[in-house]
C-alpha positions, 0 to 999 in steps of 0.5 A: 365434932359438929355432931356434938353441938346439940349435946354440948348446948344441952349441957350448958343449957344454951338454946341457940348459938349464932355468929354475927354477920361480918366481913372479918374472916371468922373461924367459927362461921367457917367451921359451922358452914363446912369451910364455906367463906361468906360474910353472913350469919350462922344460927344453930338452934339446939336439936335443929340443923344449922341455918345460914343467912347470907348477903345476896351476892354471896348466896351461891357461895353459902349454898355450897355448904349444903345447909338451908340458906336465907338471904338478908333480903328474905328478911327485908334488909333493904326495905328496913334501910329505906324505912330507917334512912340508912341508920344501922342503929335503927335497922339492926334491931328490926332486922334481927327481930325479923330473923329471930321471929321467922326462924323461931329463935328463942331462949338462952343464946350465946354469940360466937365469932371473930369481929370488930369489938365495937361492932360486936359490942353494939350488936350484943347491947342491941340484942339485950335492949331490944330483943330480950323478949325473944332471947337471953344472952348468956356467956359460954365457958372461957377456954372450954366453950362449945367450940373448944370442945367440938373441935377436939374430935373430928368427923370423917369429912373433917379428917379427910380435909386435914389429911389432904391439906397435910399431903399437899403441904408436905408435897409443896415443902418437899418440892421446895427443898428439892428445888433449893438443894438442886441449886448451888451458890455461886462464887460470890 
C-alpha cells in the first residue's frame, strides 16, 4: 500500500525516492500518482506527501491525482534552456538543483521508474556529479524494492479499481463468448 511507503523508506534508510520525467509509460509513476498518466516526475520525501512535477501541457491531468503539482516552468525550465542554448546536458543539473533546493530534497535518494536506459544513466551520472551536496544516490534491494513490498497489499481504493476492472473484463469476455457461440460456421 502507498501508506506503507514511509515505513519501507525508513527500514531502508532512504530519505527520498523519485521517478524521472520521461515520455515512457511508467508503472511506478502511475502507481504513485493514483493512475494518472503524465510524463513528469514524482518526488516522495519520507514523512511527507507525494509531489508531482509536470510538463505544463499535462498540468491539468496531473492535478487529477489530488496531489500537489508543480509545473516544469515553476522551476524555470524554459529560462534554463535559453540560458544554456538548448543544451540539455547543461540544463538538467541546473533544473534538478532548482527542484531539489526548492522542495528541500536532501539525503539518501533512490531512483525508480521505467525509462530509456541511456537517458536514465545520464541523469544518474548527472545527479552523482552535480548534486552530491544535496543527495546521495543509493540502490534499493533487487526483487524486494520498496515498490515490490508496497504493492503486496492494497488500499481500499486500489481494491475497488481492481474489482471494477475485473468485472468489466469478465463482462467483455462473456459478451465475446456469447457472440461467438451464437454464430455457426457456414458450409465451407
